[in-house]
C-alpha positions as CSV (number, residue, x, y, z in Angstrom):
1,M,0.0,0.0,0.0
2,P,1.5,3.4,-0.9
3,S,2.5,5.5,2.1
4,N,0.0,8.3,1.1
5,H,-3.0,6.0,0.9
6,V,-6.1,7.1,2.7
7,P,-8.4,4.2,3.6
8,A,-12.0,4.1,2.6
9,P,-14.5,5.0,5.3
10,D,-15.4,1.4,6.3
11,S,-11.8,0.2,6.5
12,W,-10.9,3.4,8.3
13,R,-13.3,2.7,11.1
14,S,-12.1,-0.9,11.4
15,I,-8.5,0.2,12.2
16,A,-9.3,3.1,14.5
17,G,-9.8,1.0,17.6
18,I,-7.6,2.9,20.0
19,E,-9.6,5.2,22.3
20,T,-7.7,8.3,21.4
21,L,-8.3,7.8,17.7
22,V,-12.1,7.7,17.6
23,M,-12.4,11.5,17.3
24,K,-14.4,12.7,14.3
25,I,-12.4,14.8,11.9
26,G,-13.8,17.8,10.0
27,I,-12.5,20.7,7.9
28,H,-13.8,24.2,7.5
29,L,-14.8,25.1,3.9
30,R,-13.8,28.5,2.8
31,N,-17.2,30.3,2.5
32,A,-15.3,33.6,2.9
33,G,-12.8,35.5,0.7
34,P,-11.9,35.4,-3.0
35,H,-11.8,31.6,-2.9
36,A,-15.4,31.2,-1.8
37,T,-16.6,30.5,-5.3
38,R,-19.3,28.1,-6.5
39,E,-16.6,26.0,-8.2
40,M,-14.3,25.9,-5.2
41,L,-17.1,25.1,-2.7
42,A,-18.4,22.3,-4.9
43,D,-15.0,20.8,-5.7
44,C,-13.8,20.8,-2.0
45,A,-17.1,19.5,-0.7
46,R,-17.1,16.6,-3.2
47,I,-13.4,15.7,-2.3
48,A,-14.3,15.6,1.4
49,D,-17.4,13.5,0.7
50,E,-15.2,11.0,-1.2
51,L,-12.6,10.8,1.6
52,P,-13.3,9.5,5.1
53,V,-13.7,13.1,6.4
54,D,-16.5,13.2,8.9
55,D,-17.6,16.8,8.9
56,L,-17.6,20.0,6.8
57,W,-18.1,23.3,8.6
58,V,-18.7,26.9,7.5
59,F,-18.3,30.2,9.3
60,D,-20.8,33.0,9.9
61,H,-20.4,36.7,9.1
62,L,-23.0,38.8,7.4
63,A,-22.0,42.5,7.5
64,I,-18.3,43.1,7.7
65,P,-17.0,46.7,7.8
66,P,-14.2,47.6,5.5
67,E,-11.7,48.0,8.3
68,E,-12.4,44.4,9.5
69,S,-12.2,42.8,6.0
70,E,-8.5,41.9,5.7
71,G,-8.2,38.4,4.4
72,S,-11.8,38.1,3.3
73,G,-12.3,41.3,1.4
74,G,-15.7,41.3,3.1
75,L,-16.9,38.5,0.9
76,Y,-18.9,36.0,2.9
77,V,-21.4,33.5,1.5
78,D,-24.3,33.1,3.9
79,P,-23.7,30.0,5.9
80,L,-27.2,28.6,5.6
81,A,-27.1,29.1,1.8
82,A,-23.7,27.5,1.7
83,L,-24.9,24.5,3.7
84,A,-28.0,24.0,1.5
85,F,-25.7,24.1,-1.6
86,V,-23.2,21.6,-0.1
87,A,-26.1,19.3,1.0
88,A,-27.2,19.1,-2.6
89,I,-23.9,18.0,-4.0
90,T,-22.8,15.5,-1.3
91,E,-24.2,12.2,-0.1
92,R,-22.4,11.1,3.1
93,I,-20.6,13.8,5.0
94,N,-22.0,15.7,7.9
95,I,-22.4,19.4,7.4
96,G,-22.6,22.2,9.8
97,A,-22.0,25.8,10.9
98,R,-19.4,26.7,13.5
99,V,-21.0,28.8,14.6
100,L,-24.2,30.3,13.4
101,I,-24.8,33.6,15.2
102,L,-28.4,33.3,16.3
103,P,-29.1,36.9,17.3
104,Y,-28.5,38.0,13.7
105,R,-31.6,36.3,12.3
106,P,-35.3,36.1,13.0
107,A,-35.9,33.1,15.2
108,F,-38.7,31.3,13.3
109,L,-37.1,31.9,9.9
110,T,-33.9,30.4,11.3
111,A,-35.8,27.4,12.5
112,K,-37.3,27.0,9.1
113,W,-34.0,27.2,7.4
114,I,-32.5,24.6,9.7
115,A,-35.4,22.2,9.3
116,S,-35.3,22.5,5.6
117,I,-31.6,21.8,5.3
118,Q,-31.9,18.9,7.7
119,A,-34.7,17.4,5.6
120,L,-33.0,17.9,2.3
121,S,-29.6,16.7,3.5
122,G,-31.1,13.4,4.8
123,G,-30.4,14.3,8.4
124,R,-26.7,15.3,8.0
125,L,-26.9,18.7,9.6
126,Q,-25.2,19.5,12.9
127,L,-25.4,23.0,14.2
128,G,-22.9,25.1,16.2
129,V,-24.5,28.3,17.5
130,G,-23.2,31.4,19.2
131,V,-24.1,34.8,20.5
132,G,-21.7,36.8,18.3
133,W,-19.2,39.5,19.2
134,M,-18.6,42.1,16.4
135,E,-20.2,45.4,17.5
136,A,-20.2,46.8,14.0
137,E,-22.1,43.8,12.7
138,F,-24.8,44.1,15.3
139,R,-25.1,47.7,14.5
140,A,-25.5,47.1,10.8
141,L,-28.1,44.4,11.4
142,D,-30.0,46.7,13.8
143,V,-29.7,44.1,16.6
144,P,-29.0,45.3,20.2
145,R,-25.7,43.7,21.1
146,S,-26.6,44.0,24.8
147,R,-29.4,41.5,24.2
148,R,-27.4,38.9,22.3
149,G,-27.5,36.4,25.1
150,A,-31.2,36.7,25.7
151,I,-32.0,36.6,22.0
152,T,-29.9,33.4,21.6
153,D,-31.8,31.7,24.5
154,E,-35.1,32.7,23.0
155,T,-34.2,31.3,19.6
156,L,-32.9,28.1,21.2
157,E,-36.1,27.7,23.1
158,L,-38.1,28.2,19.9
159,L,-35.9,25.7,18.1
160,H,-36.7,23.0,20.6
161,R,-40.4,23.7,20.5
162,C,-40.4,23.7,16.6
163,F,-38.8,20.3,16.4
164,A,-41.0,18.8,19.1
165,S,-44.4,19.3,17.5
166,D,-46.0,19.9,14.1
167,E,-48.1,22.7,15.6
168,I,-46.5,25.5,17.6
169,D,-47.5,28.9,18.9
170,V,-45.5,31.8,17.5
171,N,-46.3,35.4,18.5
172,G,-49.8,34.4,19.5
173,Q,-50.5,32.5,16.2
174,T,-50.7,28.7,15.9
175,V,-48.8,27.5,12.9
176,L,-47.7,24.2,11.4
177,F,-43.9,23.6,11.4
178,L,-43.3,21.3,8.5
179,P,-41.1,19.7,7.4
180,R,-40.2,18.5,10.8
181,P,-37.2,16.1,10.6
182,E,-35.2,15.0,13.6
183,R,-33.6,18.0,15.3
184,P,-30.0,18.4,14.4
185,P,-27.5,18.2,17.3
186,L,-26.8,21.6,18.8
187,F,-23.3,22.6,19.9
188,I,-23.3,25.8,21.9
189,G,-20.3,28.0,21.3
190,G,-18.5,30.5,23.5
191,S,-16.4,30.4,26.7
192,G,-17.1,31.0,30.3
193,S,-19.8,29.9,32.7
194,H,-22.7,31.4,30.7
195,A,-21.8,29.4,27.6
196,L,-21.4,26.2,29.5
197,A,-24.7,26.7,31.3
198,R,-26.4,27.5,28.0
199,A,-24.9,24.3,26.5
200,A,-26.2,22.2,29.4
201,R,-29.7,23.8,29.1
202,Y,-30.2,23.8,25.4
203,G,-27.4,21.9,23.7
204,D,-26.1,18.4,22.9
205,G,-22.6,19.6,23.3
206,W,-20.1,22.5,23.2
207,A,-18.3,24.2,20.4
208,A,-15.1,25.0,22.2
209,P,-13.3,28.3,21.4
210,N,-9.9,26.8,20.7
211,D,-7.9,23.5,20.6
212,D,-5.6,23.9,23.6
213,P,-6.0,20.8,25.8
214,E,-4.7,22.6,28.9
215,T,-7.1,25.6,28.4
216,L,-10.1,23.3,27.8
217,R,-9.6,20.7,30.4
218,E,-11.3,22.4,33.4
219,S,-14.2,23.7,31.2
220,I,-14.9,20.2,30.0
221,I,-14.9,18.8,33.5
222,E,-17.4,21.5,34.5
223,L,-19.5,20.9,31.4
224,R,-19.7,17.2,32.1
225,R,-20.9,18.0,35.6
226,L,-23.6,20.4,34.3
227,F,-24.8,17.8,31.8
228,A,-24.9,15.1,34.5
229,D,-26.8,17.4,36.9
230,A,-29.3,18.0,34.0
231,G,-29.7,14.3,33.5
232,K,-28.3,14.5,30.0
233,P,-25.9,12.2,28.2
234,E,-22.2,13.0,28.0
235,P,-21.7,16.1,26.0
236,Q,-20.1,16.1,22.5
237,I,-17.3,18.6,22.3
238,I,-15.9,20.2,19.1
239,A,-12.5,21.8,19.2
240,A,-11.2,23.9,16.3
241,G,-7.9,25.4,15.3
242,R,-5.0,25.2,13.0
243,L,-2.5,22.4,12.9
244,A,1.1,22.1,11.5
245,L,0.2,19.4,9.2
246,D,3.8,18.9,8.0
247,D,4.6,17.8,11.6
248,Y,2.9,14.4,11.8
249,N,3.9,13.7,15.4
250,S,2.8,17.1,16.6
251,V,-0.6,16.7,15.0
252,R,-1.1,13.2,16.3
253,D,-0.1,14.3,19.8
254,R,-2.5,17.2,19.8
255,L,-5.4,15.2,18.6
256,G,-4.6,12.4,21.1
257,R,-4.5,14.9,24.1
258,L,-7.8,16.4,23.0
259,A,-9.4,13.0,22.8
260,D,-8.1,12.2,26.3
261,I,-9.9,15.1,27.9
262,G,-13.2,14.4,26.1
263,V,-13.1,16.2,22.8
264,T,-15.2,14.2,20.3
265,R,-14.8,16.2,17.1
266,Y,-12.1,18.4,15.6
267,A,-12.7,21.1,13.0
268,L,-9.5,22.1,11.1
269,G,-9.5,25.7,9.8
270,V,-6.6,26.4,7.4
271,P,-6.4,28.4,4.2
272,Y,-6.2,26.8,0.8
273,S,-6.2,28.2,-2.7
274,S,-7.2,25.2,-4.8
275,A,-9.1,22.0,-4.6
276,D,-5.9,20.0,-5.0
277,E,-4.5,21.8,-2.0
278,F,-7.6,21.1,-0.1
279,R,-7.3,17.4,-0.9
280,T,-3.7,17.4,0.3
281,I,-4.7,19.0,3.6
282,A,-7.5,16.5,4.1
283,E,-5.3,13.5,3.4
284,Q,-2.6,14.8,5.8
285,L,-5.1,15.3,8.6
286,L,-6.6,11.9,8.1
287,R,-3.2,10.2,8.1
288,A,-2.4,11.9,11.4
289,R,-5.7,10.9,12.9
290,G,-5.2,7.3,11.8
C-alpha cells in the first residue's frame, strides 16, 4: 500500500480501535474571501465527501465593515445558503455551521432554514450556534448587542419547540412547522460559565473556542458536571484550530491529548487556494488521525 494511501470510510473505522483515535475529523470550507466561489465550494465538498472526512463546517459573518475585511475582502457566502448548496452535492458527509450567530436572524425563519436543510440533506446537519461579538455587525443588522445572550436563548427555546411538535404557537399564532425532521444536534459556542450553562440547558454539546488541551480541560470537567446534573448524556465537544500538518507527530499528539480530555470532534481551519491543496490538507489530517 502506498504511504500516502487514505483508507475508505469502512476500513478506516475498522482500524481506528484505539480510544484516542475515535475522534471525528472535520474541515472548514472557505465560505469567505476570494476563494469562496461556486466551483471551489463544490470541488472541495465533493473531495471531502469521497474521503473519510466526517464533517464539513462553514463560518458565519453577514456584514463586515471595510476596516475588518482583511483576508476576506468582506466576501462571505451566507452559511445557511452554503450548507444548502453543499447538502445538494454531497451524499455522506455531515455538514454544519461553526458557529451560526443566532441573534443576527429572526428566530422562526432560522428554525425553518434549519429544518429545511436537515430534511433535504437526509439528516446530516449539525449546528454550532453562538451569541456573536462584532459590535459593527450588530449595529449594521440593527440588533441590540446588549441583548445577544437573551435573543440566543429565545431562539434556542423556539428551536426546541419547533422540532418537538407539528403545531406551535409563535407570537400568538398557531402554525404548522413542516417539514419537521429530527432535530440536528446543537453545539453551543462560547467560553465562560454562561456558555457552559447554555450548553447544558439547550445543547447536545459544546463548540469550544480553541484547541488547547490545557485551556479546555477544566471547562470540559465543568461541562460534564452540568450535563450530569441536568440528566443529559455525556456532551459532545468540538475543538477547532490550525495544525502544523507537516509535523505528523505534533498533530497526532495534539489530537490524542484532546481526545483524552473528552473532545469528540475536531474542525480544522486552514487556508487553501485550490481543490488540489484542499485534498492534500484533508489527506494529511486523516493520516495523522489514523
